[in-house]
Structures are given as structure tokens and as C-alpha cells.
C-alpha positions as CSV (number, residue, x, y, z in Angstrom):
1,X,0.0,0.0,0.0
2,X,1.4,3.4,-1.0
3,X,1.7,6.3,1.5
4,X,-1.1,8.1,-0.4
5,X,-3.4,5.1,0.0
6,X,-2.5,4.9,3.7
7,X,-3.3,8.6,4.2
8,X,-6.5,8.3,2.3
9,X,-7.6,5.4,4.5
10,X,-6.6,7.2,7.7
11,X,-8.6,10.3,6.6
12,X,-11.6,8.1,5.7
13,X,-11.4,6.3,9.0
14,X,-11.3,9.7,10.9
15,X,-14.2,11.0,8.9
16,X,-16.2,7.8,9.3
17,X,-15.7,7.6,13.1
18,X,-16.8,11.2,13.5
19,X,-20.0,10.9,11.5
20,X,-22.9,8.6,11.1
21,X,-22.6,6.2,8.1
22,X,-25.8,7.6,6.7
23,X,-24.3,11.1,6.6
24,X,-21.5,9.6,4.4
25,X,-23.9,8.0,2.0
26,X,-23.6,4.4,3.3
27,X,-26.6,2.2,3.6
28,X,-27.6,-1.5,4.1
29,X,-28.0,-3.2,0.8
30,X,-31.4,-4.8,0.1
31,X,-31.6,-8.5,0.5
32,X,-32.1,-8.9,-3.2
33,X,-29.0,-6.7,-4.0
34,X,-26.2,-8.5,-5.8
35,X,-23.9,-10.3,-3.3
36,X,-21.4,-13.1,-3.4
37,X,-22.9,-15.3,-0.7
38,X,-25.4,-15.6,2.2
39,X,-23.8,-16.2,5.6
40,X,-25.5,-18.4,8.2
41,X,-24.5,-20.0,11.5
42,X,-25.5,-23.5,12.4
43,X,-28.0,-23.4,15.3
44,X,-26.7,-25.0,18.4
45,X,-27.7,-23.0,21.5
46,X,-30.3,-25.1,23.2
47,X,-31.6,-22.1,25.2
48,X,-32.6,-20.4,21.9
49,X,-34.7,-23.4,20.9
50,X,-35.9,-24.7,24.3
51,X,-37.0,-28.4,23.9
52,X,-37.0,-28.3,20.1
53,X,-33.6,-27.7,18.7
54,X,-33.5,-31.0,16.9
55,X,-36.9,-30.3,15.3
56,X,-35.6,-27.1,13.6
57,X,-32.8,-28.8,11.7
58,X,-35.0,-30.2,8.8
59,X,-36.7,-26.8,8.3
60,X,-33.3,-24.9,8.5
61,X,-31.7,-27.4,6.1
62,X,-34.6,-27.0,3.6
63,X,-34.1,-23.3,3.7
64,X,-30.4,-23.7,3.1
65,X,-31.2,-26.2,0.2
66,X,-33.5,-23.6,-1.5
67,X,-31.1,-20.7,-1.1
68,X,-28.1,-22.8,-2.4
69,X,-30.0,-23.4,-5.6
70,X,-29.2,-19.8,-6.7
71,X,-26.2,-18.7,-4.7
72,X,-23.4,-19.7,-2.4
73,X,-24.3,-20.3,1.3
74,X,-21.5,-20.0,3.8
75,X,-22.2,-21.7,7.1
76,X,-20.3,-21.0,10.4
77,X,-19.8,-24.1,12.5
78,X,-18.1,-24.4,15.9
79,X,-15.9,-27.4,15.1
80,X,-15.6,-30.5,12.9
81,X,-18.2,-32.4,14.9
82,X,-20.8,-29.7,14.2
83,X,-19.8,-29.6,10.6
84,X,-20.5,-33.4,10.3
85,X,-23.9,-33.0,11.9
86,X,-24.8,-30.2,9.6
87,X,-23.7,-32.2,6.6
88,X,-25.7,-35.2,7.7
89,X,-28.8,-33.0,8.2
90,X,-28.4,-31.3,4.8
91,X,-27.9,-34.7,3.1
92,X,-31.2,-35.8,4.7
93,X,-33.1,-33.1,2.9
94,X,-31.3,-33.7,-0.4
95,X,-29.3,-30.5,-0.5
96,X,-26.8,-30.0,-3.3
97,X,-23.4,-29.2,-1.7
98,X,-22.0,-27.5,-4.8
99,X,-23.0,-24.0,-3.4
100,X,-22.6,-24.8,0.3
101,X,-19.4,-24.0,2.2
102,X,-18.5,-24.5,5.9
103,X,-16.2,-22.4,8.0
104,X,-15.0,-23.2,11.5
105,X,-15.9,-19.9,13.2
106,X,-17.2,-20.6,16.7
107,X,-20.3,-18.6,17.6
108,X,-22.4,-18.2,20.7
109,X,-25.7,-18.5,18.8
110,X,-27.1,-18.9,15.3
111,X,-28.0,-15.3,14.6
112,X,-25.4,-13.8,12.3
113,X,-27.0,-10.3,12.8
114,X,-26.0,-10.5,16.5
115,X,-22.5,-11.9,16.1
116,X,-21.4,-11.2,12.6
117,X,-20.3,-8.0,10.8
118,X,-22.8,-5.6,9.3
119,X,-21.8,-4.4,5.9
120,X,-22.8,-1.1,4.5
121,X,-22.3,0.1,0.9
122,X,-21.9,3.4,-0.9
123,X,-21.5,2.9,-4.7
124,X,-20.3,6.5,-5.0
125,X,-17.6,6.4,-2.3
126,X,-13.9,5.7,-2.7
127,X,-14.3,2.7,-0.4
128,X,-17.5,1.1,-1.6
129,X,-18.1,-1.3,1.3
130,X,-17.4,-0.9,5.0
131,X,-18.0,-3.0,8.1
132,X,-19.9,-1.4,11.0
133,X,-19.6,-2.6,14.6
134,X,-22.8,-1.4,16.2
135,X,-22.0,-3.1,19.5
136,X,-24.5,-5.5,21.0
137,X,-27.1,-3.8,23.2
138,X,-29.8,-6.4,23.6
139,X,-31.7,-5.3,20.5
140,X,-31.8,-1.6,21.5
141,X,-31.8,-2.5,25.2
142,X,-35.3,-3.8,24.7
143,X,-34.6,-6.8,26.9
144,X,-33.9,-4.7,30.1
145,X,-37.6,-3.7,30.8
146,X,-38.6,-7.4,30.3
147,X,-35.9,-8.5,32.6
148,X,-36.9,-6.0,35.3
149,X,-40.6,-7.1,34.9
150,X,-39.7,-10.7,35.2
151,X,-37.7,-10.1,38.4
152,X,-40.6,-8.1,39.8
153,X,-43.0,-10.9,39.1
154,X,-40.7,-13.4,40.9
């Protein structure tokens, strides 16, 4: 990277961190916008699926099967054992693996929107795509009133 490129990135970083992405013309692309792949994480947190985690795999795999018919699907798994389980479940629904890729990226839950990066785009900017770290706040701190209410009811 040249010194000019480094200076340009430094200036952009300073500008981005001092303003809202919207003010700089960045936005979330629509779901139907051109993209290279869909990222998912394999569901594994029992607490997110109380008493029914095994029952969601066929539905989840059917969803993956359908999406993979038209684009690459990247799936985060915690380890090789989870990958083997995911492969077996996908085989059970007849998924074509030609567009399905696995990545060993341990996660604490299946929701990529909570643990993955958020990409914003601006086709007119020098840097067309950026990653935003919103910081997790329990979905706008919406869980705090519920938690207080639950404690009150106990």
C-alpha cells in the first residue's frame, strides 16, 4: 500500500468515526441486491430453541437447500463435529453441496445479525463497502424492561 493510500484510509477512518454512516452515504443493501454469498451460522444453542432444537434442523436445512440453488451459502460451525452433523442434516433433505461452504468460526448462537459483521455500501464512495460494529445492546436495550418485569414478578 502506498503512502497516499494509507493517508486516504486514515482520513476516511477519521471521517467515518466522527459521523454517522448515513451522513457519508452508506446504507444497508437490500436482501435482493447483488452479493457473493449468504452467511448463516449453524443453530446449536439449546436455550434459543428450548426443547425443540432437533426439530428445527430439517426446516433450517430445507431453507439452506433452497437458497443454495441460486447462490453460495456459507455456514459457520463451531468445530468438525458440528460440521459433520450439519452435513448429515443437509444430506437428509437432499441438499446439493456445490454451493454450500463450511467455515470453522465458533459462535455463541445462530443469529449472524447478532455476532457477525454488518456491511454497509456506498457505490459513490472511494471505499464502496465498510463493516460497521454497532456493539451489541440487547436489540436496543429492549430486553432490560422485560428482565426487570420478570424479576418483579418473581
